[in-house]
BAFI-3210 file (N, C-alpha, C; in Angstrom, 3 decimals, decimal comma, padded with zeros to 6 digits):
// residues 326
n [1|2|3|4|5|6|7|8|9|10|11|12|13|14|15|16|17|18|19|20|21|22|23|24|25|26|27|28|29|30|31|32|33|34|35|36|37|38|39|40|41|42|43|44|45|46|47|48|49|50|51|52|53|54|55|56|57|58|59|60|61|62|63|64|65|66|67|68|69|70|71|72|73|74|75|76|77|78|79|80|81|82|83|84|85|86|87|88|89|90|91|92|93|94|95|96|97|98|99|100|101|102|103|104|105|106|107|108|109|110|111|112|113|114|115|116|117|118|119|120|121|122|123|124|125|126|127|128|129|130|131|132|133|134|135|136|137|138|139|140|141|142|143|144|145|146|147|148|149|150|151|152|153|154|155|156|157|158|159|160|161|162|163|164|165|166|167|168|169|170|171|172|173|174|175|176|177|178|179|180|181|182|183|184|185|186|187|188|189|190|191|192|193|194|195|196|197|198|199|200|201|202|203|204|205|206|207|208|209|210|211|212|213|214|215|216|217|218|219|220|221|222|223|224|225|226|227|228|229|230|231|232|233|234|235|236|237|238|239|240|241|242|243|244|245|246|247|248|249|250|251|252|253|254|255|256|257|258|259|260|261|262|263|264|265|266|267|268|269|270|271|272|273|274|275|276|277|278|279|280|281|282|283|284|285|286|287|288|289|290|291|292|293|294|295|296|297|298|299|300|301|302|303|304|305|306|307|308|309|310|311|312|313|314|315|316|317|318|319|320|321|322|323|324|325|326]
n.u [103,816|107,019|109,843|111,568|109,957|108,131|109,759|110,149|107,759|107,113|109,316|108,738|106,230|107,057|108,664|106,779|105,237|106,815|107,205|104,579|104,109|105,932|105,130|102,585|103,378|104,626|102,127|100,804|102,427|102,717|100,139|099,033|098,670|101,299|103,058|105,103|105,021|102,866|104,292|106,392|104,906|103,725|105,960|107,024|104,905|104,882|107,227|106,803|107,368|105,465|105,250|107,253|106,408|105,235|107,515|109,127|107,799|107,549|110,200|110,523|108,839|109,946|112,704|111,870|110,692|108,007|106,749|106,317|104,189|102,425|102,245|104,386|106,447|106,298|106,855|109,614|110,627|110,271|111,804|114,411|114,644|114,694|117,286|118,807|119,292|118,483|118,371|118,836|118,672|116,147|116,415|119,403|120,811|122,498|123,285|120,760|121,064|123,584|122,819|120,899|122,541|124,381|122,487|121,273|123,190|123,708|121,174|121,256|123,365|122,401|120,083|120,568|122,126|120,372|118,056|119,043|119,726|117,195|115,536|116,826|116,764|114,123|112,799|114,038|113,267|110,418|109,881|110,904|109,034|106,857|107,378|107,647|105,214|103,754|105,139|107,093|108,722|108,068|105,426|106,415|108,060|105,993|104,557|106,599|106,742|104,362|104,460|106,662|105,565|103,836|105,267|105,910|108,395|109,204|109,121|110,890|113,020|113,215|113,004|115,418|117,387|116,692|117,091|119,112|121,255|122,455|123,857|125,846|129,178|130,720|129,217|128,334|127,187|125,990|125,385|128,456|130,552|132,154|131,543|129,426|129,865|131,879|133,544|132,621|130,203|128,732|128,731|127,209|124,881|123,994|122,021|119,864|119,823|119,231|116,432|115,278|115,849|114,473|111,631|111,414|112,109|109,835|107,738|108,654|109,091|106,251|104,991|106,587|106,272|103,319|103,225|105,001|103,824|101,621|103,245|104,696|102,966|102,330|102,066|104,573|106,616|105,855|106,552|109,264|109,924|109,180|110,981|113,251|114,573|116,817|116,021|117,019|117,483|114,697|113,807|115,114|114,123|111,544|111,824|112,908|110,722|108,829|109,781|108,932|105,970|106,680|108,191|106,615|104,588|105,675|107,441|106,210|105,108|107,475|108,846|107,118|107,290|109,816|109,890|108,388|109,844|112,174|111,661|110,784|112,907|115,285|114,344|114,074|116,717|118,099|119,406|120,703|119,480|117,752|114,743|114,826|115,750|113,880|111,500|112,685|112,756|109,859|108,816|110,285|109,259|110,757|110,961|112,352|114,201|112,190|111,093|113,091|113,889|111,300|111,342|113,447|112,422|110,194|111,650|112,974|110,790|109,106|111,085|112,064|109,623|109,634|112,104|111,078|109,181|110,897|112,213|110,140|109,651|112,014|112,199|109,716|109,019|106,884|105,946|105,595|106,557|104,653|103,303|105,462|106,874|109,584]
n.v [122,609|122,581|120,439|120,074|120,702|118,854|116,327|117,148|117,192|114,238|113,224|113,975|112,755|110,194|110,145|110,491|108,228|106,207|106,616|106,232|103,468|102,218|103,175|101,901|099,071|099,415|100,131|097,710|095,869|096,989|097,206|094,731|091,650|090,480|087,551|086,658|087,439|085,656|083,056|083,437|083,330|080,918|079,153|079,992|079,214|076,383|075,705|075,975|078,575|080,589|082,679|084,642|085,430|088,208|089,999|089,077|089,395|092,290|093,059|092,011|093,498|095,859|095,744|095,560|097,933|098,158|099,018|101,751|104,475|103,803|105,889|107,639|105,719|105,579|108,190|108,443|106,280|107,359|109,577|108,308|106,365|108,206|109,448|107,397|105,626|102,673|101,173|097,955|094,538|092,636|089,885|088,937|091,353|092,715|095,564|097,053|098,204|097,049|094,455|094,868|095,882|093,471|091,646|092,540|092,637|089,871|089,491|091,059|089,810|087,685|088,674|090,741|089,710|087,839|089,473|091,264|089,434|088,184|090,453|091,371|089,229|088,475|090,921|091,141|088,494|088,809|091,074|089,840|087,806|089,247|090,200|088,413|086,839|084,841|082,901|079,650|079,825|082,142|081,313|079,214|080,695|082,056|080,022|079,074|081,455|081,376|078,974|079,287|081,391|080,102|078,177|077,589|079,233|078,141|075,428|075,065|075,482|073,384|071,251|071,416|070,876|068,256|066,667|067,797|069,107|066,884|065,479|066,933|067,226|069,176|071,130|073,294|072,083|073,460|077,087|078,913|080,434|082,694|085,440|087,610|088,261|086,578|084,042|081,387|081,747|083,004|081,008|079,088|080,654|080,684|078,834|080,352|082,638|082,044|081,140|083,571|084,681|083,350|084,017|086,635|086,889|085,560|087,591|089,980|089,132|088,616|091,329|092,755|091,472|092,102|094,991|095,284|094,164|096,002|098,057|096,903|096,628|099,096|101,954|103,532|101,546|099,575|101,294|101,596|098,925|098,609|100,088|098,711|098,533|096,986|094,124|094,040|096,999|097,909|096,377|097,879|100,486|099,918|099,120|101,553|103,337|101,791|101,903|103,782|103,195|100,425|100,468|101,478|099,823|097,380|097,835|097,967|095,194|093,782|094,566|093,292|090,581|090,008|090,538|088,485|086,380|086,692|086,021|083,681|081,965|082,448|081,405|078,612|078,287|078,689|081,260|084,160|086,653|089,391|088,727|086,271|087,207|089,146|087,338|085,670|087,680|088,218|085,875|085,979|088,185|090,336|093,732|096,025|094,782|094,126|096,352|097,803|096,064|096,158|098,985|098,709|097,268|098,944|101,055|100,016|099,501|101,687|103,568|102,660|102,817|105,694|106,287|105,365|106,956|109,362|108,546|108,238|110,842|111,717|110,293|110,959|113,709|114,991|115,228|117,099|119,536|121,664|122,395|122,741|124,886|126,140]
n.w [085,138|086,157|085,378|087,505|089,798|089,332|090,133|092,822|093,976|093,525|095,244|097,618|098,107|098,086|100,339|102,435|101,966|102,444|105,330|105,943|105,694|107,521|109,674|109,946|110,129|112,529|114,297|113,981|115,026|117,657|118,796|118,993|121,004|122,985|122,324|123,576|126,196|126,988|126,627|128,543|130,837|130,888|130,903|133,544|135,080|134,818|135,937|138,489|139,464|140,029|141,983|141,040|138,822|138,344|138,667|136,738|134,461|134,467|134,028|131,556|130,074|130,402|129,163|126,668|126,163|126,803|128,685|128,560|127,431|124,355|122,412|123,226|122,794|119,886|119,082|119,985|118,496|115,815|115,770|116,234|114,232|111,923|112,240|111,697|113,863|114,623|116,743|118,849|118,380|119,929|120,311|119,719|120,636|118,642|116,613|114,834|112,159|111,311|110,949|108,998|107,091|106,488|106,194|103,642|101,986|101,524|100,190|097,857|096,481|095,195|094,088|092,198|090,028|089,093|088,600|086,432|084,316|084,079|083,341|080,918|079,281|079,224|078,263|075,656|074,777|074,780|072,916|070,400|070,278|069,847|067,585|065,768|065,894|064,829|064,199|065,060|066,815|068,321|069,321|070,781|072,589|074,042|075,173|076,920|078,549|080,037|081,192|083,115|084,715|086,045|087,690|090,876|093,007|095,280|094,554|092,581|093,929|095,590|093,939|092,896|095,123|095,696|093,501|091,723|093,423|094,840|092,986|092,225|093,066|093,586|094,811|097,542|100,443|102,473|103,400|102,847|105,096|104,368|103,818|101,956|099,335|098,154|096,279|097,001|098,361|096,346|094,584|095,890|095,744|093,438|092,103|093,351|092,247|089,683|090,027|090,715|088,358|086,443|087,330|087,115|084,304|083,238|083,865|082,601|079,965|079,200|079,588|077,726|075,417|075,077|074,974|072,747|070,858|070,168|068,990|066,860|065,015|064,134|062,180|061,734|062,021|059,934|057,797|058,171|057,723|055,103|053,728|053,977|056,352|058,705|060,789|063,141|063,771|063,431|065,602|067,811|067,455|068,236|070,692|071,941|071,775|073,042|075,813|077,797|078,399|078,971|081,064|082,947|083,441|084,282|086,529|089,009|089,311|089,023|091,458|093,500|092,831|093,291|096,135|097,049|096,121|097,467|100,197|100,092|098,887|100,542|102,751|101,908|101,145|103,329|103,821|105,180|104,489|103,936|103,602|105,241|107,547|108,456|108,492|110,809|112,631|113,092|113,921|116,545|117,546|117,364|117,635|116,738|114,740|112,928|112,207|111,103|108,936|107,515|106,863|104,969|102,887|102,284|101,342|099,057|097,409|097,268|096,662|094,154|092,643|092,653|091,144|088,890|088,220|087,723|085,712|083,560|083,422|082,296|079,986|078,533|076,893|077,367|079,643|082,774|081,471|081,263|079,003|077,204|078,293|080,271]
ca.u [104,799|108,409|110,372|112,076|108,772|107,524|110,455|110,185|106,348|107,238|110,048|107,990|105,271|108,042|109,152|105,662|104,667|107,867|106,714|103,196|104,240|106,700|104,179|101,623|104,212|104,749|100,925|100,215|103,194|102,546|098,783|098,843|099,190|102,827|103,090|106,194|104,586|102,176|105,334|107,026|103,938|103,385|107,046|107,029|103,900|105,182|108,370|106,351|107,805|104,456|105,547|108,286|105,630|105,216|108,784|109,628|106,889|108,031|111,554|110,470|108,512|110,969|113,579|111,317|110,195|106,614|106,306|105,971|103,032|102,593|102,634|105,782|107,262|106,090|107,549|110,949|111,201|110,141|113,251|115,587|114,645|115,127|118,489|119,434|119,645|117,388|118,248|119,291|117,680|116,015|116,878|120,699|121,684|123,205|122,797|119,974|121,598|124,777|122,032|120,568|123,710|124,802|121,422|121,004|124,464|123,269|120,180|121,742|124,386|121,757|118,874|121,024|122,492|118,723|117,005|119,671|119,472|115,817|114,878|117,407|116,301|112,689|112,569|114,473|112,356|109,165|109,905|111,177|107,816|106,004|107,750|107,243|104,267|103,131|106,274|107,133|109,719|107,032|104,716|107,322|108,384|104,694|104,295|107,621|106,436|103,196|104,919|107,538|104,791|103,208|105,946|106,363|109,413|109,727|109,058|111,985|114,141|112,913|113,717|117,098|117,976|116,368|117,279|120,309|122,458|123,207|124,695|126,978|129,863|131,339|128,285|128,546|126,093|125,590|126,029|129,819|130,808|133,351|130,984|128,219|130,256|133,028|133,137|132,107|128,907|128,179|128,449|125,973|123,510|123,914|120,730|118,829|119,793|118,405|115,088|114,672|115,878|112,952|110,430|111,550|111,970|108,424|107,088|109,195|108,424|104,679|104,939|107,411|105,264|102,052|103,590|105,593|102,596|101,080|104,103|105,167|101,585|102,044|102,577|106,007|107,437|105,620|107,311|110,687|110,173|108,834|112,230|114,374|115,335|116,901|115,339|117,769|117,168|113,304|113,544|115,695|113,100|110,345|112,333|112,844|109,140|107,826|110,299|108,256|104,874|106,928|108,765|105,610|103,598|106,459|108,128|105,543|105,056|108,850|108,901|106,166|107,807|111,328|109,862|107,873|110,824|113,251|111,201|110,691|114,394|116,057|114,091|114,540|118,285|118,565|120,359|120,642|119,191|116,570|113,676|114,999|115,928|112,418|110,752|112,647|112,211|108,368|108,553|110,758|108,568|111,792|110,253|113,233|114,489|111,182|110,865|114,092|113,639|110,149|112,115|114,377|111,678|109,618|112,570|113,233|109,613|108,904|112,297|111,811|108,586|110,162|112,802|110,295|108,459|111,752|112,663|109,234|109,656|113,170|111,998|108,817|109,079|105,200|105,482|106,277|106,949|103,731|103,102|106,950|107,526|110,497]
ca.v [122,417|122,258|119,189|120,203|120,810|117,271|115,755|117,282|116,668|112,800|112,899|114,383|111,646|108,916|109,948|110,260|106,816|105,315|106,695|105,701|102,016|101,612|103,601|100,826|098,192|099,683|100,040|096,363|095,019|097,717|097,110|093,314|090,983|089,824|085,917|086,485|087,375|084,276|082,012|083,525|083,205|079,390|078,583|080,089|078,340|074,905|075,341|076,359|079,844|081,704|083,969|085,228|086,038|089,695|090,570|088,683|090,421|093,737|093,095|091,496|094,707|097,050|095,334|095,908|099,558|097,854|099,621|103,100|104,541|103,650|107,250|107,952|104,874|105,725|109,540|108,126|105,596|108,298|110,400|107,497|106,013|109,363|109,832|106,205|104,880|101,862|100,234|096,772|093,517|092,015|088,524|088,893|092,357|093,272|096,554|096,630|098,680|096,085|093,414|095,301|095,838|092,105|090,838|093,302|092,288|088,568|089,334|091,666|088,877|086,862|089,286|091,436|088,925|087,410|090,740|091,606|088,479|087,998|091,430|091,512|087,934|088,813|091,839|090,521|087,235|089,410|091,816|088,789|087,221|090,339|090,518|086,899|086,126|083,812|081,753|078,509|080,360|082,989|080,658|078,546|081,549|082,330|078,896|079,210|082,491|080,889|077,862|080,052|082,189|079,005|077,445|078,374|079,443|076,971|074,140|075,013|075,193|071,957|070,103|071,424|070,318|067,056|066,054|068,265|069,301|065,497|064,851|068,121|066,839|070,416|072,278|073,138|071,261|074,820|078,397|079,196|081,474|083,284|086,624|087,606|088,240|085,686|083,039|080,378|082,149|083,273|079,656|078,527|081,211|080,731|078,568|081,211|083,576|081,532|081,015|084,659|085,233|082,672|084,457|088,142|086,705|085,482|088,904|090,839|088,492|088,885|092,743|093,136|090,985|092,855|096,200|094,993|093,907|097,152|098,779|096,372|096,789|100,754|102,662|103,610|100,136|099,077|102,276|101,040|097,570|098,668|100,653|097,702|098,803|095,589|093,713|094,599|098,389|097,794|096,054|099,097|101,584|099,541|099,342|103,067|103,974|101,072|101,964|104,466|102,075|099,054|100,950|101,969|098,649|096,185|097,820|097,304|093,891|093,230|094,508|092,295|089,353|090,031|090,356|087,059|085,464|086,797|085,492|081,827|081,394|082,683|080,287|077,159|078,061|079,339|082,427|085,223|087,868|090,499|088,062|085,275|087,898|089,542|085,909|085,175|088,612|088,187|084,708|086,282|089,463|091,503|094,900|096,878|094,408|093,962|097,648|097,819|095,314|096,763|100,065|098,392|096,973|100,156|102,133|099,677|099,455|103,159|104,073|102,141|103,498|107,266|106,269|105,019|108,353|110,082|107,890|108,617|112,235|112,079|109,793|111,403|115,168|115,668|115,118|118,030|120,640|122,806|122,679|123,299|126,088|125,849]
ca.w [086,304|085,615|085,650|088,971|090,724|089,337|090,929|094,223|094,533|093,566|096,233|098,713|098,363|098,429|101,876|103,184|101,724|103,431|106,769|106,298|105,603|108,455|110,730|109,928|110,536|114,135|115,046|113,829|116,061|118,990|119,226|119,393|122,202|122,791|122,682|124,411|127,505|127,320|126,717|129,826|132,008|130,878|131,595|135,046|135,981|134,701|136,802|139,823|139,961|139,689|142,665|140,286|137,487|138,121|138,467|135,439|133,369|134,677|133,628|130,145|129,395|130,493|128,145|125,281|126,362|126,726|129,814|127,987|126,678|122,827|121,877|123,577|122,018|118,597|118,936|120,043|117,474|114,530|115,835|116,162|112,683|111,107|112,434|111,547|115,259|114,632|118,020|118,795|118,402|121,196|120,446|119,479|121,006|117,598|116,017|113,707|110,896|110,914|110,420|107,771|106,023|106,352|105,311|102,448|101,004|100,893|099,237|096,593|095,784|093,927|093,443|091,237|088,545|088,609|088,065|085,174|083,305|083,936|082,581|079,653|078,603|079,047|077,352|074,327|074,070|074,491|071,777|069,565|070,330|069,439|066,130|065,044|066,823|064,071|063,956|065,820|067,908|068,971|070,054|071,839|073,637|074,748|076,196|078,028|079,748|080,865|082,169|084,080|085,442|086,798|088,441|092,206|093,387|096,406|094,129|091,752|094,935|096,320|092,852|092,940|096,220|095,823|092,217|091,245|094,289|095,337|091,924|092,164|094,255|094,042|095,291|098,914|101,309|103,164|102,870|103,612|106,080|103,836|103,293|101,115|097,897|098,240|095,027|097,607|098,703|094,998|093,738|096,640|095,819|091,921|092,002|093,807|090,998|088,407|090,235|090,529|086,855|085,797|087,440|086,431|082,744|082,712|083,700|081,478|078,632|078,998|079,331|076,527|074,320|075,258|074,378|071,603|069,829|069,747|068,118|065,701|063,875|063,784|060,797|061,526|061,788|058,446|056,826|058,203|057,068|053,750|053,113|053,856|057,640|059,345|061,779|064,435|063,865|063,806|067,155|068,383|067,482|069,085|072,170|072,389|071,740|074,124|077,027|078,945|078,890|079,372|082,423|083,843|083,863|084,778|087,492|090,060|089,652|089,272|093,114|093,960|092,382|094,052|097,471|097,349|095,820|098,491|101,561|099,722|098,344|101,429|103,597|101,448|101,158|104,654|103,580|106,155|103,946|104,416|103,808|106,000|108,881|108,716|109,005|111,929|113,700|113,085|114,956|117,738|117,801|117,647|116,846|116,210|113,505|111,907|111,513|110,199|107,646|106,874|106,172|103,875|101,867|101,854|100,555|097,937|096,657|096,911|095,727|092,766|092,052|092,502|089,930|087,679|087,648|087,343|084,207|082,808|083,148|081,432|078,822|077,982|077,010|077,346|081,223|083,427|080,812|081,258|077,402|076,686|079,012|081,075]
c.u [106,113|108,861|110,833|110,979|108,020|108,534|110,293|108,767|106,687|108,057|109,486|107,029|106,012|108,261|107,924|105,153|105,609|107,517|105,531|103,336|104,811|105,797|103,018|102,096|104,388|103,354|100,598|101,104|102,748|101,150|098,108|099,342|100,552|102,789|104,300|105,900|103,717|103,146|106,026|106,181|104,096|104,606|107,314|106,199|104,318|106,502|108,227|107,097|106,790|104,617|106,703|107,602|105,550|106,465|109,302|108,948|107,568|109,363|111,435|109,891|109,021|112,200|113,197|110,461|108,512|105,976|106,014|104,864|103,275|102,830|103,913|106,586|107,593|107,013|109,097|111,408|111,034|111,349|114,298|115,560|115,144|116,469|119,367|119,900|118,485|117,665|118,849|118,330|117,496|116,402|118,557|121,551|122,306|122,381|122,061|120,382|122,643|123,873|121,458|121,539|124,158|123,554|121,206|122,006|124,311|122,433|120,641|122,787|123,582|120,643|119,500|121,254|121,118|117,879|117,783|119,446|118,182|115,178|115,486|116,834|114,846|112,201|112,891|113,469|110,842|109,030|110,107|109,889|106,833|106,107|107,480|106,416|103,649|104,246|106,338|107,803|108,980|106,215|105,375|107,605|107,203|104,481|105,410|107,302|105,385|103,611|105,936|106,888|104,133|103,792|106,385|107,822|110,093|109,847|110,459|113,151|114,256|113,562|115,055|117,836|117,848|117,062|118,654|121,650|123,088|124,015|125,876|128,097|130,659|130,608|128,160|127,089|125,267|126,162|127,399|129,689|131,819|132,941|130,186|128,586|131,572|132,524|132,433|130,554|127,998|127,785|127,381|124,681|123,284|122,434|119,420|118,629|119,113|116,991|114,475|114,871|114,600|111,907|110,340|111,408|110,384|107,630|107,462|108,648|107,221|104,577|105,542|106,463|103,998|102,249|104,108|104,574|102,016|101,763|104,646|104,015|101,368|102,423|103,947|106,975|107,089|106,386|108,713|110,969|110,147|110,319|113,435|115,089|115,533|116,242|115,786|117,509|115,592|113,069|114,003|114,596|112,018|110,692|112,293|111,505|108,420|108,542|109,735|106,879|105,295|107,548|107,717|104,654|104,369|106,990|107,532|105,377|106,432|109,267|108,233|106,812|109,116|110,863|109,222|109,011|112,081|112,946|111,369|112,220|115,085|115,549|114,294|116,054|119,025|119,669|119,849|120,384|118,016|115,370|113,715|115,175|114,561|111,477|110,856|112,446|110,856|108,115|108,990|110,040|109,778|111,517|111,516|113,978|113,315|110,756|111,967|114,151|112,429|110,699|112,740|113,424|110,754|110,517|112,859|111,979|109,214|109,776|112,486|110,777|109,012|111,070|112,162|109,705|109,843|112,122|111,609|109,266|110,865|112,926|110,927|108,852|107,759|104,949|106,248|106,844|105,982|103,542|104,415|107,277|108,510|110,364]
c.v [122,053|121,111|119,073|120,087|119,308|116,457|115,783|116,735|114,956|112,425|113,023|113,104|110,381|108,792|109,839|108,831|105,852|105,382|106,027|104,012|101,455|101,960|102,273|099,594|098,241|099,682|098,504|095,535|095,835|097,253|095,747|092,701|090,520|088,397|085,870|086,476|085,906|083,208|082,073|083,022|081,535|078,675|078,806|079,325|076,922|074,539|075,693|077,432|080,794|082,770|084,755|086,014|087,418|090,423|090,352|089,280|091,751|093,891|092,914|092,681|095,808|096,886|095,690|097,222|099,199|098,386|101,228|103,223|104,485|104,967|107,858|106,966|105,253|107,313|109,309|107,485|106,509|109,109|109,379|106,962|106,958|109,527|108,672|105,483|104,028|100,799|098,833|095,834|092,792|090,584|088,279|090,113|093,289|094,573|096,155|096,923|097,709|094,875|093,654|095,158|094,335|091,562|091,399|092,831|090,756|088,676|089,709|090,714|087,900|087,422|089,986|090,855|088,419|088,249|091,090|090,808|088,001|089,086|091,602|090,059|088,217|089,818|091,588|089,490|088,055|090,196|090,648|088,077|087,911|090,318|089,452|085,994|084,895|082,665|080,623|079,020|081,276|082,243|079,702|079,499|081,963|081,235|078,823|080,119|082,079|079,714|078,326|080,894|081,010|078,112|078,063|078,436|078,413|075,641|073,968|074,573|073,998|070,858|070,428|070,868|068,718|066,324|066,543|068,207|068,060|065,073|065,833|067,746|068,129|071,601|072,229|072,742|072,319|075,923|078,569|080,277|082,574|085,047|086,454|087,527|087,430|084,693|081,857|080,517|082,293|081,944|079,159|079,307|081,261|080,058|079,412|082,438|083,294|081,303|082,433|085,065|084,637|083,360|085,920|087,880|086,504|086,715|089,749|090,373|089,084|090,463|093,262|092,695|091,667|094,184|096,278|094,896|095,049|098,120|098,141|096,243|098,209|100,922|102,865|102,698|099,638|099,998|101,969|099,864|097,743|099,281|099,861|098,042|097,360|095,621|094,208|095,963|098,524|097,509|097,230|100,087|101,142|099,633|100,817|103,572|103,130|101,307|102,677|103,642|100,910|099,395|100,848|100,566|097,430|096,332|097,540|095,925|093,188|093,423|093,541|091,027|089,182|089,900|088,997|086,163|085,536|086,001|083,784|081,364|081,567|081,599|079,051|077,185|078,259|080,246|083,580|086,409|088,628|089,718|086,976|085,975|088,275|088,374|085,553|086,239|088,576|087,234|085,317|087,540|090,663|092,616|095,644|096,129|094,193|095,160|098,178|097,412|095,813|098,150|099,947|098,009|097,981|100,956|101,417|099,675|100,767|103,971|103,718|102,842|105,092|107,258|106,007|106,264|109,445|109,666|108,199|109,976|112,679|111,448|110,294|112,798|115,780|115,711|116,316|119,115|121,880|123,357|123,243|124,471|125,562|125,766]
c.w [085,616|086,094|087,257|090,080|090,624|090,327|092,274|094,570|094,525|094,775|097,536|099,036|098,617|099,808|102,773|103,145|102,587|104,789|107,279|106,459|106,991|109,754|110,863|110,441|112,222|114,740|114,917|115,003|117,755|119,659|119,460|120,207|121,819|123,181|123,463|126,011|128,030|127,518|128,212|131,164|132,051|131,250|133,049|135,645|135,936|135,722|137,990|140,241|139,758|140,755|142,040|139,150|137,260|137,825|136,949|134,467|133,237|133,775|131,917|129,352|129,372|129,352|126,893|125,193|126,493|127,804|129,694|127,277|125,197|122,285|122,108|122,919|120,433|118,281|119,064|118,993|115,976|114,400|115,554|114,578|111,679|111,046|112,304|112,887|115,495|115,771|117,789|118,783|119,840|121,570|120,623|120,249|120,146|117,159|114,791|112,273|110,533|110,547|109,297|106,755|105,620|105,622|103,951|101,462|100,491|100,062|097,902|095,909|094,994|093,312|092,196|089,825|088,237|087,882|086,392|083,954|083,099|082,947|081,248|078,891|078,332|077,978|075,956|073,725|073,915|073,186|070,543|069,309|069,476|067,895|065,216|065,688|066,096|063,815|064,899|067,053|068,714|069,821|071,324|073,071|074,601|075,639|077,223|079,028|080,633|081,846|083,364|085,026|086,501|087,844|089,579|092,293|094,401|095,868|093,314|092,852|095,627|095,264|092,873|093,924|096,473|094,631|091,785|092,155|094,668|094,301|091,470|093,262|094,819|094,564|096,700|099,433|102,197|102,845|103,676|104,208|105,527|103,347|102,190|099,407|097,588|097,058|095,938|097,886|097,372|094,221|094,586|096,061|094,126|091,682|092,195|092,753|090,015|088,814|090,209|089,131|086,203|086,167|086,890|084,777|082,334|082,762|082,611|080,131|078,243|078,694|077,904|075,447|073,987|074,557|073,065|070,505|069,527|068,831|066,871|064,703|063,599|062,425|060,751|061,400|060,425|057,533|056,976|057,536|055,690|052,897|053,204|055,365|058,067|060,322|063,048|064,916|064,171|065,443|068,052|068,642|068,207|070,402|072,797|072,637|072,978|075,632|078,080|079,367|079,542|080,960|083,414|084,210|084,355|086,056|088,984|090,289|089,719|090,861|093,853|093,846|093,300|095,529|097,781|097,155|096,936|099,803|101,151|099,532|099,691|102,536|103,272|101,494|102,376|104,618|104,364|105,465|104,432|104,606|105,024|107,736|109,403|109,098|110,394|113,121|113,926|114,245|116,326|118,234|118,206|116,791|116,011|114,855|112,637|111,352|110,731|108,908|106,932|106,096|104,946|102,426|101,282|101,201|099,173|096,942|096,280|096,217|094,479|091,982|091,732|091,317|088,878|086,973|087,238|085,882|083,233|082,430|082,134|080,101|077,713|077,959|077,226|078,949|081,954|082,688|080,743|079,742|076,793|077,344|080,002|082,570]
res [x|x|x|x|x|x|x|x|x|x|x|x|x|x|x|x|x|x|x|x|x|x|x|x|x|x|x|x|x|x|x|x|x|x|x|x|x|x|x|x|x|x|x|x|x|x|x|x|x|x|x|x|x|x|x|x|x|x|x|x|x|x|x|x|x|x|x|x|x|x|x|x|x|x|x|x|x|x|x|x|x|x|x|x|x|x|x|x|x|x|x|x|x|x|x|x|x|x|x|x|x|x|x|x|x|x|x|x|x|x|x|x|x|x|x|x|x|x|x|x|x|x|x|x|x|x|x|x|x|x|x|x|x|x|x|x|x|x|x|x|x|x|x|x|x|x|x|x|x|x|x|x|x|x|x|x|x|x|x|x|x|x|x|x|x|x|x|x|x|x|x|x|x|x|x|x|x|x|x|x|x|x|x|x|x|x|x|x|x|x|x|x|x|x|x|x|x|x|x|x|x|x|x|x|x|x|x|x|x|x|x|x|x|x|x|x|x|x|x|x|x|x|x|x|x|x|x|x|x|x|x|x|x|x|x|x|x|x|x|x|x|x|x|x|x|x|x|x|x|x|x|x|x|x|x|x|x|x|x|x|x|x|x|x|x|x|x|x|x|x|x|x|x|x|x|x|x|x|x|x|x|x|x|x|x|x|x|x|x|x|x|x|x|x|x|x|x|x|x|x|x|x|x|x|x|x|x|x|x|x|x|x|x|x|x|x|x|x|x|x|x|x|x|x|x|x]
***
């Protein structure tokens, strides 16, 4: 199979997987009872307006397209989501796409720096630990990785707000309204980026240490050391060789770490990002927003795995070459 066919097959699988994930979300929401109807019924009965119950319920269902057969709703939704017509929020009336863009901007403003710092630091520390596993520094970094793995994100956030933030007179007490990439907002989200970096650092350190240990004991590394190649060059050689397996094993866990951290961090920091908006939409049973945010998460996870497959194919010449044939 040529590389082009390999890329196409991975791309088709990624598209099918995205639609499968959001279809599952649609089914879960569409086929479970709507608590909003029960809340509306309870409210009208308490107010002594039971005679209006049927009319109010019909209006409620019509506003949310619940009076349309679920198969028809699914067919319409499938077409709309494909042409990027994601509808409007039941709760706010805003365009779901505009909410997605705004939420994604807030999320990326702290996730990107956290991932970059955590990944770079974790890989460097992991390979350093693998190279000098018997040294005190190597042992210390190993202990640090296990400690970082064991510390929950919400605990780090709570400790910051309780013990650190009150002592920083210059730190904002709430999220500024100056825009997701403004200096004031970036300053407020700096602790969130640190929390993400700590969790990513722990995962990348562990994977890099595990893979690096295999290669630092290999014959080609011993030969390089025997002829006097510098430690920095040896580290670079190992990084190049370990890139494909390291990429393969770490990316899936990286996405999982990010998804969990996004929901926790945004809830604690009250950041209107993807995680917080999804959480609020689930509470409000706001199907358009839930499906839109699910699409974002699915695209991020499945898209990252697709890019991983592409990178594996480009970095490893044995993949997709049909034994060397074009």
